[in-house]
N, C-alpha and C positions, 0 to 999 in steps of 0.2 A: 687592561688589561684586554686582548687583541680578542677581538670571536676570527674565526676561522670555517671556510663553507668549499664546498668544492662547489667548482664550474668545471662539467671538463672532464675529470679526473687533473686541473687544476686548483692544487689548496690555491683561497684567498685570503685576503686578511682585511680585517676594518677595524680602527682606533680610530677611537679619538667623536668631538658630535662639533653640532655645527647643521644650518642649513644649510654648505655647501658640501661634495663633496671633490677631494682630488682623486683619481687616478693616474699608479704611477706607475712611467714606464722602464724600465732600465734598456742594456746593452750588451754588448760582450765586455767582459767576459763576467757575469756582476748577476747577482739574486735580488729578491724582492728585498735582503738587509743591504741593497743600494744606497734605501731610502732610511733610513735609521734615524739620523741625526733631522733632516727632516719632519718627520711621523715628530718625535720629542717634541719642535718645533711648533708647529699647525695642527696637531687634534687636538691643542684646547677651544679650538673657533673652528676648528675645519676637519669632518673624516674621511678620514685616511685609506683609501682601499688596493691594497696592493697584491702581485704575484711576481712566480717564475713564471718566465717565459718556457714555456714545451722543448724536453731537452736539456734543458740550462741548470734542472734540479739538480745535487750534489747527491751521488747514489744511487742516482734513479735509469732506470733503458736511456741511451738514447732518441728521439723526438723533435726528427726532421720535420719541418711544418711548413709548411706554402704560404705562402700570402698571402690566398684567401682563405688559410686556414686561420691567420693567425690575425687577421682582421677579426673574421671570424666570432675567434677567444672570445675580442675581447670587447667585443657588437655582446656574447653573449653574461660576460660578467656586469659590462656599463646596468644592460641591459637585465639584470637576474639583483644586483646594487642601489640601483635610480630608476625605474622605472619608469616616474612619474616626472624626473625634473631631468635636464640639462649637467655631463660633468664638466669637469676643469680639468684636464689633464697634462699633468710635467711627465713630464718625455726626458730621455737622456741615449744619443747615441742610439744602435738600431734602432730604439725603446722609442727615435723621436720619429724612425723613417713608418716604420708600423702602423706609430698613434698621426698622422700623416697623414698616412692613406682612408685609417679609419672616418680620421671629422672630413674626410672628403665625399666621401662615401655617405657619409650619416651626420650632417653637417648641423640640424635641429638634437641630439648628442650628443654638443659639445657647447656649451659656457664660454670656456678661455683655456687659451694653449699657455703655458709656460715650454716653453722647448732650447735644451740646454746644450749646446754648441754644436748640432748637428740642425744645419738648417737646410736649404733650398738645394742640396747633393742632388737630386737624384731630375737637376735641369738639368737643361742645353746650357746656358750658358758657365755654371759649373763648368763640366766639361771642359766650357771653351777659353775659359781662367785657367785653368792648371795649366801652369809649362813640365818643362821635357824631365825639371828631376822630381817636384810634384806628384806627376804621375807617374817613374820609377818606384819613387819611395812607394804611394796609394798602392802599386802593382807589388811590389814586394812582400810588404808587410801581410798582405792582401789573401794572394798564393800558400807565403806561409804557413800559413790556418785552414786555409784549402785545404791544402797536405798533411797539414796534422790530422785534420778529418776523416781521411782517405786513410790514413797509415795507424790513427784508430790509436787503444792500452797505452800504454804508460810510455812510449815514443814519443806516441803523440799529445798527449800530455806533456810530456818530457817541451816538448816543441813549443806549448802554449802560453808557460811558466814559461817562460825565457820571450816570449816575446811578449808576453805581459809584461817583461823586468822590462824590455828594451824599452815601452812605454809610458814606463812611469806610472804604471796601472798599482791604486795603492790595495788591488783586491788579494786578500790570504787567499794564497800562490796554492794552498790544500783544499781550497774549493774552486782550482781551475782545471776545467778536463779540456777534452777536443772535442766532445764533442758538445762544446756549447757554440764548435765554430764553423754549423751545417749554412750560419748565411753567407759564411766566404763562400765554402764547395756550391750551395743556387743558385749566388753572387756570378759566377764562372765557371761552372758546367753542369750549369744547367738541373735539372730530376727535384724533382718533391715537386713537379705542379708550377717552380721558375716563379722567379720576378721582372718577365715579363706583363705584369698587367698593370707591374705597378704605373701610379701616374704621375709628371715630371711637375705635377702643381704645387700647390699649396695654401693649405685651409686659411678661409676667409676670412677668420674671428680676429678674436683680437689678441695679442699674441707676446708674452714675452720671451726678448731672446737674448738667452747667457752665456756667452761663451768665451774662452783664454788664450789669452792671445802668445803665451807661451808655449805654442808647435810652430812644426816649422814649417804647416801650412792650412788652411784654414775650412772651414765643413761647410762655406756657405756662400755667399756672393756678394756684392757691393753691392747690387742694383738692390737685391732682394733687402741688403740691409737699408737703403735709402727709399726703399717702399712701407717696412714700419714707420720710421719713421718720422713720416709722413700721415698714416693715419692714426686716426683721434682714439684712444685707450691702451694700444700699442708702445712699445718700449723695447728700448738695444742696452744690453750695458756686457759692455768688454769687462772682464773680469781680468788680472794679474797674476793669469792660474793656468795648469797645464784642464788636462783633457777632462778631469775629474777634481772638479771645482765644487761637488755637493760635499764631498765629504774632508778634500785636503783642503779646503778654502767653506768652511760647511760657514762659520758663523755666518758671515759676513752675504754669504751667499742665499743664509736662510733670510737676514733684516732683508735684504734685497727681493725675496718673492714678498714676505708680507706683505712688507709694501704697500707692491701692483697691486696685491689684492686686495687689500683694510681700501687701497684705492677708487677700484672698484667697486666694492663692492659699497662706495662712500658715494659714486657717482648716477649709482643706483636705486639706490634710500633718496634719493636731492628729485631722482629726476619718478620716480613713484612721487612723490610726497607731493611734484610739481601737480600730476594730472592730478590723484584727488583734490589741490583745492580747486582746477580748476571745474 
């Protein structure tokens, strides 16, 4: 049975038990329910914490939120649910952007990161590697969603659901609305505090990066993948899947995440045992 607490007007769902806490961050056009299969697989060994980003909640008023305020919300959630121990971040899409920005600002509060499909997408190297066709595709879908935010109402919702279907998003269309699109509006038009303070860097903790290969372009650079592959304890997994592999390929995804987390636990336990022997 999940416990639900209110943090800053956001419902935070807590389920499972264990010495480590996993905080799950979703992106567009999802809610905390994106992680249902992962909570079912991990709650026996980990404390799973998830929430819906402000303004993404179906049936609730629009709540466009700046980068600073989004990072502050993540900080408040983690400080509330795990005040004395760092957490593991499991992040996808915009959740990867926001989670990385949080980890850069508060590295002592994050032990490991499972980063899904969106990597160093804010880096200058990423912008440089995109070809003209890929840049055109990024502009087209993001501007479409930004315009749907501006239009709003039923027309904006229809535009958002249309784009979700074109991107093969498995989320129930009834749960998708234009008010989820504010990150794209902020990206292209500014407002609501903007994203200009976003760092182009990546958090330096141990990372499992899982990405889907069935996409017209990637949301990471080969340089970042090569960097992770050289780091002890980090790992890169390419899955024969699209952007939402945690839903479409849940079993394989869960197996990869669980194995990597368990390996990290075993390594930590071995290190502590060695220290005790000394």
